[in-house]
N, C-alpha and C positions, 0 to 999 in steps of 0.2 A: 397367650400367643406372643411370639417375638415381634418386636417393632419393625424387624427387617422383612416381615412377611409382605408380599406384594399386595396392593390394594384389591386385586381381583379375588384373592383368597379370603380377605376380610369380608368383602361384599358377599361372596358365596356362602361364607360361614353364617353371616347374619340371615341371609335368605333361607338357608337350610334349617336354621334353628327355628325361625318363625313358621316355616312350612311344617316342620316336625311337630310343633305345638298345635298346629291346626289339624294335622292328620291324626294325632293322638288325642284330639278333642280336649285339649287343655286351654286353647286360646279360642275365645268365643267370637262369633260374628258380631260386628258392630263395635268391637273394642278399638278405641282410639290408639293409633300408633304414633305417638309424639316423637319427633326426630330427636329432641334433646334428651328425652327419657331413654330412648333406645341407645343413644350415643353413650350415656352413662352406664347402662346395663352392660354393653359390650366393650366399653373402653376404647371407642373409636371416634373419629370425627363425624360430624353431621353429614358431611359430603358422602362418606361411605354408606351411612345409613340411608341417605336419599337414593343412592344407586341401588341398594338392596330393595328398597320399597318400589322403585321403578321396575325392577325385575319381577317382583311379585305382582305388580299391577298388570304387567304383560301376561302373566300366568292367570290373571283374573282371580287371584286370591286376596288382593288388596284393592281398595277403591281410593283413588287420589282425586281430590277436588281442590281448586285454588282457594276457596273460602274456608273449608273445613279441615284440610290436611288429609292425612292417611288414616283409613279405617280398615279393619278386617272386613272383607266383602260380605254382603248380606244377599244371597241369591233370592230372587223372587220365586213365587210358586210356579210360574210359567217356566222359568229357567230350570228349576228342579225337575219338572216334567221332561223338558228337552234333554237334560243331561241323562236321565234314566232311559229315555227313548234311544239315545245314541248308544248307550251301553248295551241295551237289548239287541240292537242291530249288530254291533261289533262282536259281542261275546257269544251270542248264539252261533254265528257263522264261524267264529274262532274255534269253538268246541267241535263243530261238525268236521272242520278241516283237521283238527288235532286227532280226532278219533280214528282217522284213516292212517295216521303215521306214528302214533304214540308207541313208545317202546316199553319193555318190562322195566328197564332201569328208570325211566321217567315215572312210571307208576310207583315204583319204590320211593322215588324222590318226593312225589306227592303224598304218599303215605307218611313219610317222615315229617313233612310239613303239617299234615293233619294232627300228628301226635303232639307237635309243638302248640298247635291251636288248643287242643284239649287240655294240655298242661297249663297254659296261660289262663284258660277259663276256670279250671279247677282251683287255681290259687288266687283268683279274683284279681289278676293283673290287667287292669283296664287298658292302660296304654299299650301293653304288650299284645294283648289279644286284638285290639283295634288294628294295630299295624299288621299282625299276622293274617287277620281275616282279609285285609286289603291286599296284602302281598300274594295271597293265593291266586287272585285274578291275574296279577302281573306275571307270576310264575307260569301260568298256563300260556300266556302270550309268548314268553321267552322260550318255551319248549318248542315253538314252531320256528325258532331262529329269526323271529321278526322283531328287531329291536325298536323299529318305528312304532309298531303296534304296542309294544311294552311301554314305551315312553308316553304314548297317547293315553293308554289306560292309567298310567301313574298320574297324569295330569287330571284326568276325569275323576279318579278316586280321591284326589286332594279336594276337588270341588264337591264331591259327594260328602266328604267329611264336614265341610262347611254347611251343606244342606242338612245333614243329619243333626248338626248342632242347633240349627235354627228350627227345624221341624222334627223335634225329638221323636224317636221311634220306640214303640213298645215291643218291637220285634227284638228278642234277646239275642245276645252273642251265641248262646248255646244252640238256639234254633238255626242261626246262620251256619254254625259249624257243622251241625247235622246235615244241612243241605249240601255243604261242601263234600261231606263223606259220600252222599248219594251221587254227586256229580262224578267223583273219582270212581265209584263202583260202576257207573254207566260207561265211563271212559274205558275201564279195564274190560268191560263186556263188549265194547265196540258198538254200543247202542246209540247211534247218532240221533235217531228220532226221540228217544228218551232224554238225551242230553239237552236238546232244544227245549223240551217241556220243563226240564228241571231248572235250567238257567232262567227261563222266562218266569217260572214260579218264584225262584230265589230272588231275582231283582224286583219282581212284582210285589212280593211280600214286604220287602224293605220300603219300597215307594208307597205302598198302600197304607202303611202305618205312620207316615210322617205327619207331625203336628207342629204348628207354629208355636215356638217357645224361645225367643231370643234371650240371651243372657250376656252380661259383660263382666269381665274379670280384670284384676290388676295385672299389668304386664310383667312386673318383676317376679310375681308369684308363679308364673307359668312358663316363662322362657328359660331355657337351659343355656348357660354360658360356659 
């Protein structure tokens, strides 16, 4: 990146890179985010790194403590339950609303997204399938023209990635993808009651299979610059 780039773009680049590593499950909860190490990885000053870490702390993806420094956040079991409870409330009502207005063009767009999910799973593209499976939920929100809801879901999904990393799920990507297929089928059929049951089951299956299993990895090995 050019040295003439404004500090804001550098800060956002660092924050986006770390967030991406979390969402794609490459960066584990509990990983220490040393300012000097990050400054070397990204070729920037520690001041810019500190700004990015502060931004991630506000998003609850990073924990900052005076004595220990910065670490990738480690959500508690109770926080995990609360996050999934919020998703249950938001996403079930979102689907009911969407079922009343969804167009044929939007169904076609969802079918295209499902095709990408299937392809990523078939080629064992772990990071790709993780992002696509999460993006499915944000795509549903955007189809209602509600950008606030889409942003809120994006934040919740980032936190869910942290939770899934700590409490590893035996629920496979293929099963999640099949549940997405069933949700789109119900949307196309206008089955609002079925949609609620399907989304509740989908999120419930993920939550029910969470197990505590924290891991730590080396920063340079997982962060893309």
